[in-house]
C-alpha positions as CSV (number, residue, x, y, z in Angstrom):
1,M,4.8,-15.0,47.5
2,T,1.4,-16.2,46.8
3,T,0.4,-17.8,43.6
4,M,-2.9,-16.9,42.1
5,S,-4.7,-19.5,40.2
6,L,-6.9,-18.4,37.3
7,K,-9.9,-20.6,37.6
8,T,-12.9,-19.8,35.4
9,P,-16.2,-20.5,37.0
10,T,-18.0,-23.5,35.3
11,K,-21.7,-23.5,34.7
12,P,-23.7,-26.7,34.9
13,W,-24.4,-28.4,31.6
14,Y,-28.1,-27.5,31.5
15,K,-27.2,-23.8,31.5
16,E,-25.1,-24.1,28.4
17,P,-26.9,-23.6,25.0
18,W,-25.1,-26.3,22.9
19,P,-26.4,-29.3,24.7
20,W,-30.0,-28.0,24.2
21,V,-29.4,-27.5,20.5
22,L,-28.1,-31.1,20.3
23,I,-31.1,-32.4,22.2
24,L,-33.5,-30.4,20.1
25,I,-32.5,-32.0,16.8
26,P,-33.7,-35.6,17.6
27,F,-36.7,-34.2,19.6
28,T,-37.8,-32.3,16.5
29,A,-37.5,-35.5,14.4
30,V,-39.7,-37.4,16.8
31,I,-42.4,-34.7,16.8
32,M,-42.4,-34.5,13.0
33,G,-42.6,-38.3,12.8
34,V,-45.7,-38.3,15.1
35,I,-47.3,-35.6,12.9
36,M,-46.7,-37.5,9.7
37,I,-48.1,-40.8,11.1
38,T,-51.2,-39.0,12.3
39,L,-51.7,-37.4,8.9
40,A,-51.2,-40.8,7.2
41,L,-53.7,-42.5,9.4
42,E,-56.4,-39.8,9.4
43,S,-56.2,-38.7,5.7
44,E,-58.2,-40.5,3.1
45,D,-56.3,-41.8,0.1
46,G,-58.9,-40.9,-2.5
47,L,-56.9,-41.9,-5.6
48,V,-56.6,-45.6,-4.9
49,V,-59.0,-47.8,-6.8
50,D,-60.0,-51.1,-5.1
51,D,-60.9,-53.2,-8.1
52,Y,-58.9,-52.4,-11.3
53,Y,-60.5,-55.2,-13.2
54,W,-64.0,-53.9,-12.7
55,K,-62.9,-50.4,-13.6
56,G,-61.3,-51.7,-16.8
57,K,-64.6,-53.4,-17.8
58,Q,-66.5,-50.1,-17.3
59,I,-64.3,-48.2,-19.8
60,N,-66.3,-49.5,-22.8
61,Q,-69.6,-48.4,-21.2
62,V,-68.2,-44.9,-20.5
63,L,-67.0,-44.6,-24.1
64,E,-70.4,-45.5,-25.4
65,R,-71.9,-42.7,-23.3
66,D,-69.4,-40.2,-24.7
67,H,-70.2,-41.3,-28.3
68,R,-73.9,-41.0,-27.6
69,A,-73.4,-37.4,-26.4
70,S,-71.5,-36.7,-29.6
71,A,-74.3,-38.1,-31.7
72,L,-76.8,-35.9,-29.9
73,G,-74.5,-32.8,-30.4
74,V,-74.7,-31.9,-26.7
75,D,-73.4,-28.4,-26.1
76,T,-74.1,-26.6,-22.8
77,R,-72.8,-23.8,-20.6
78,L,-72.6,-24.5,-16.9
79,T,-72.5,-21.5,-14.5
80,L,-72.0,-21.5,-10.8
81,D,-73.6,-19.0,-8.4
82,L,-71.3,-19.4,-5.4
83,I,-73.2,-16.8,-3.4
84,K,-76.6,-18.5,-3.7
85,G,-75.0,-22.0,-3.9
86,Q,-76.8,-22.8,-7.2
87,V,-75.8,-24.3,-10.5
88,L,-77.4,-23.2,-13.8
89,V,-77.0,-25.0,-17.1
90,Q,-77.9,-23.3,-20.4
91,V,-78.4,-25.7,-23.4
92,V,-76.7,-24.3,-26.5
93,E,-77.4,-27.2,-28.8
94,F,-79.1,-30.6,-28.3
95,N,-80.3,-32.7,-31.2
96,G,-83.1,-34.7,-29.7
97,A,-85.7,-34.6,-26.9
98,Q,-84.2,-32.8,-23.8
99,P,-84.5,-34.7,-20.6
100,E,-86.5,-33.3,-17.7
101,T,-83.6,-33.6,-15.3
102,L,-79.8,-33.6,-15.6
103,Q,-77.3,-35.2,-13.2
104,I,-74.1,-33.4,-12.5
105,D,-71.3,-34.9,-10.5
106,F,-68.7,-32.6,-9.0
107,L,-65.6,-34.7,-8.4
108,H,-62.7,-33.1,-6.5
109,S,-59.4,-33.8,-8.2
110,T,-57.6,-35.2,-5.2
111,R,-60.1,-35.7,-2.3
112,S,-63.0,-38.0,-3.1
113,G,-64.6,-37.1,0.3
114,F,-65.6,-33.7,-1.1
115,D,-67.4,-35.2,-4.2
116,R,-71.0,-34.3,-4.6
117,S,-73.8,-35.0,-7.0
118,V,-76.6,-32.5,-8.0
119,T,-79.8,-33.2,-9.9
120,L,-80.9,-30.2,-12.0
121,A,-84.5,-29.7,-12.9
122,R,-85.7,-28.0,-16.1
123,I,-86.9,-24.5,-15.2
124,A,-87.4,-23.2,-18.8
125,P,-86.8,-24.3,-22.3
126,D,-83.0,-25.0,-22.6
127,Q,-82.4,-24.1,-18.9
128,Y,-81.8,-26.3,-15.9
129,Q,-81.1,-25.3,-12.3
130,G,-80.2,-27.0,-9.0
131,E,-78.9,-26.5,-5.5
132,L,-75.2,-27.0,-5.1
133,G,-74.2,-25.7,-1.7
134,E,-70.6,-24.7,-1.0
135,L,-67.7,-26.1,-3.0
136,V,-64.2,-26.3,-1.5
137,P,-61.7,-24.2,-3.4
138,G,-59.6,-26.2,-5.9
139,R,-59.8,-28.1,-9.2
140,W,-63.1,-29.9,-9.8
141,D,-63.8,-32.5,-12.6
142,I,-67.4,-32.2,-13.8
143,Q,-69.5,-34.9,-15.4
144,M,-73.0,-34.0,-16.6
145,S,-75.2,-36.9,-17.7
146,A,-78.8,-37.9,-18.4
147,G,-79.7,-41.4,-19.4
148,D,-77.3,-42.8,-21.9
149,W,-75.0,-39.8,-22.6
150,R,-72.5,-37.7,-20.6
151,V,-70.2,-34.7,-21.2
152,M,-67.2,-33.8,-19.0
153,G,-65.0,-30.8,-18.2
154,S,-63.1,-29.2,-15.3
155,L,-63.4,-26.1,-13.3
156,N,-61.1,-24.2,-10.9
157,V,-63.2,-22.9,-8.0
158,P,-63.5,-20.0,-7.1
159,H,-61.5,-18.5,-10.0
160,E,-63.7,-19.9,-12.7
161,R,-67.5,-19.8,-12.4
162,S,-68.5,-20.8,-15.9
163,I,-67.6,-23.7,-18.2
164,R,-68.6,-25.0,-21.6
165,L,-69.6,-28.7,-21.4
166,S,-69.9,-30.2,-24.9
167,A,-69.3,-33.5,-26.6
168,E,-66.1,-33.6,-28.6
169,P,-66.9,-34.9,-32.1
């Protein structure tokens, strides 16, 4: 009589799926770590202020500009023409001599590298216009100023294209 041995053929380890699954877990962690380090080193941290003391001293000057805008009764409507890359400001109310130019700062809420400043020229009584270019989609804080006053607001591009900028009494 012969005895028959039941021997199952064994595959080498690299042909089995489970060792590869176990190797894949730490490999994925290493790749994700490299990606996160790259993003941390190449991304600008636009929300960090270098000199808190200097910023604190500037608060009083900023408040004076807001109060001056309130005293002048500044009330305007800002409209963006995203196709032409222009910004138009219509003055609704202004108690005093209107300036020849307005300065508008478009400040991206999270990325200061996208910030831009536009000078608007008067094109007609109560109307100012300037070249803006393209804005990155997202929330933008807007500061309009001329001389010793300023008004502020925020706009969500491209969903909103018009905003009222006025001094709060």
